C-alpha positions as CSV (number, residue, x, y, z in Angstrom):
1,M,19.5,-50.1,2.5
2,T,21.1,-53.3,0.1
3,G,24.6,-52.7,-1.8
4,V,27.2,-50.3,-0.4
5,Q,26.2,-46.8,1.2
6,F,28.3,-44.0,2.5
7,R,26.9,-41.6,5.0
8,V,27.1,-38.2,5.8
9,D,26.7,-36.9,9.1
10,F,27.6,-33.4,11.5
11,Q,30.2,-33.8,12.3
12,D,31.7,-35.2,9.0
13,L,30.0,-31.2,7.7
14,G,31.7,-29.8,10.2
15,I,28.5,-28.3,11.1
16,A,28.7,-29.3,14.4
17,E,32.0,-27.6,15.1
18,G,30.7,-24.3,12.8
19,F,27.5,-24.2,16.1
20,A,30.3,-25.0,18.5
21,S,31.6,-21.7,17.5
22,I,28.9,-19.8,17.6
23,A,27.3,-21.3,20.4
24,D,30.5,-20.4,21.8
25,G,30.9,-16.3,20.4
26,A,27.3,-15.6,21.6
27,E,27.9,-16.5,25.0
28,D,28.9,-13.1,25.4
29,L,28.3,-10.5,23.0
30,T,29.4,-7.9,24.5
31,D,31.9,-6.8,21.0
32,L,29.3,-6.9,19.3
33,M,26.6,-4.6,21.1
34,D,29.2,-2.6,21.4
35,M,29.2,-2.5,17.2
36,I,25.9,-1.5,17.8
37,G,26.0,1.2,20.1
38,S,28.5,3.0,17.9
39,V,26.3,2.4,14.7
40,L,23.5,4.4,17.0
41,I,25.2,6.8,18.6
42,N,26.3,7.9,15.1
43,G,22.5,7.7,14.1
44,A,21.6,10.4,17.0
45,I,24.6,12.4,15.9
46,D,23.3,12.9,12.5
47,R,20.4,13.5,13.7
48,I,21.7,16.2,15.7
49,S,24.2,17.7,13.6
50,S,22.2,17.6,10.0
51,T,19.4,16.0,9.5
52,N,16.9,17.3,11.9
53,V,14.8,14.1,11.4
54,A,14.3,11.1,13.7
55,P,14.7,7.7,13.4
56,D,11.5,6.9,12.5
57,G,11.7,9.4,9.6
58,V,9.4,12.0,10.6
59,P,10.4,15.9,10.8
60,W,10.9,17.8,14.6
61,P,9.3,20.7,15.0
62,V,11.8,23.2,15.1
63,S,13.0,25.2,18.3
64,L,12.2,28.7,18.1
65,R,16.0,29.0,18.7
66,A,16.5,27.5,14.9
67,K,14.2,29.3,13.6
68,E,15.5,32.9,14.4
69,D,19.1,32.3,14.1
70,G,18.7,29.8,11.5
71,G,20.5,26.5,12.9
72,K,19.6,22.9,13.5
73,T,17.1,22.7,16.1
74,L,18.7,20.8,19.8
75,H,21.9,21.5,18.0
76,D,23.3,24.8,19.7
77,S,26.2,24.2,21.2
78,G,26.8,20.2,20.4
79,L,26.8,19.8,23.5
80,L,23.8,16.9,23.7
81,M,25.5,15.2,21.0
82,R,28.3,15.3,22.3
83,S,27.0,13.9,25.4
84,I,25.6,10.3,23.8
85,T,27.1,6.9,24.5
86,S,27.3,3.8,24.4
87,E,27.2,1.3,27.5
88,A,28.0,-2.4,25.8
89,A,27.4,-5.3,28.2
90,P,27.1,-9.8,26.9
91,R,23.1,-9.4,26.2
92,E,22.4,-5.3,25.5
93,V,23.7,-2.2,25.2
94,V,23.3,0.5,26.3
95,V,23.0,4.1,24.0
96,G,22.3,7.6,25.6
97,S,22.9,11.1,27.3
98,N,23.5,11.9,31.1
99,L,22.3,15.0,30.3
100,I,19.3,16.6,32.6
101,Y,17.6,17.8,29.5
102,A,18.5,14.6,27.4
103,G,15.3,13.5,28.4
104,V,12.9,16.3,27.9
105,H,14.9,16.8,23.7
106,Q,13.6,13.3,23.5
107,T,10.3,12.7,25.0
108,G,9.4,16.4,24.8
109,A,8.0,17.2,28.2
110,T,4.7,20.2,29.4
111,I,6.5,22.8,32.1
112,T,4.6,24.4,34.5
113,A,5.5,27.1,36.7
114,K,5.0,26.6,40.7
115,T,4.4,29.4,41.6
116,A,1.4,32.1,40.4
117,K,4.8,34.9,39.3
118,G,5.1,31.8,36.3
119,L,7.9,31.0,34.6
120,S,10.1,33.6,33.5
121,F,13.0,33.8,30.5
122,T,14.2,35.8,27.1
123,L,13.2,33.9,24.1
124,A,15.8,34.0,21.3
125,N,15.1,37.0,19.7
126,G,15.1,38.8,23.1
127,E,12.2,39.2,24.4
128,S,11.4,38.6,27.6
129,V,8.3,36.4,28.3
130,V,6.2,35.2,30.9
131,V,4.1,32.6,31.0
132,G,1.9,29.3,32.9
133,S,3.7,26.8,30.9
134,V,5.8,25.8,28.4
135,T,5.3,22.1,26.5
136,I,8.5,21.3,24.3
137,P,7.6,19.0,21.7
138,A,9.3,15.7,21.6
139,R,12.4,15.5,19.6
140,P,13.5,11.7,19.1
141,Y,16.6,11.4,18.3
142,L,17.8,7.9,20.2
143,G,16.5,4.5,18.5
144,I,17.1,2.9,15.5
145,S,15.4,4.5,12.1
146,E,15.7,1.5,8.6
147,A,19.6,2.2,7.6
148,E,20.9,2.0,10.8
149,K,18.7,-1.7,11.2
150,A,20.3,-2.4,8.3
151,T,23.9,-1.5,9.2
152,I,23.5,-3.4,12.6
153,Q,22.1,-6.9,10.6
154,D,24.7,-6.1,8.6
155,V,27.2,-6.0,11.2
156,A,25.8,-8.8,12.5
157,V,26.2,-10.5,9.7
158,V,30.4,-9.5,10.0
159,F,30.3,-10.4,13.6
160,F,29.3,-14.2,13.2
161,D,31.1,-14.7,10.3
162,D,34.1,-14.1,11.9
163,L,33.0,-16.8,14.9
164,L,33.1,-19.5,11.9
165,G,36.4,-18.6,10.5
166,G,35.4,-16.0,7.2
167,R,34.1,-19.9,6.0
168,A,29.8,-18.9,6.7
169,Q,29.6,-15.8,4.5
170,H,32.7,-16.5,1.9
171,G,30.3,-20.1,0.8
172,Q,33.4,-22.0,2.1
173,R,33.2,-25.5,1.8
174,G,35.8,-28.7,2.2
175,G,36.9,-30.1,-0.8
């Protein structure tokens, strides 16, 4: 090219600095994973305490206890809801419950008697029964709903924007 020239490179635009900030911040995403864990815990708590709907939007089968006493499925004592925790690491977050029956409610199960005497228990209505097996339907309370996906995306945008000192979202330009 002849005449006058004006050259702009990555460094002049501050882009390299921005990428370096993101790369440094992305080495350990524990803080972001912790925020995502909070979103997922709140979603699970809302499903148990209020909506009784799986993350995919499908309503749970109503439990016999909830039918009998007018309560919420999976929310008798509130213990399951209060047991949900998260553990964040640099690249992931694990959300769950350590209660022995938590997995049964999430995925469903069939409990079969180990002896010919069968399973003996008392129903919510006070009736005593003896059966060979009981099937508990899945009532997924852990997962990511569409609303939670949107919230997680918003949280991630804010997190990475903070790494850039607020320059990404706000369109700040040098002058």
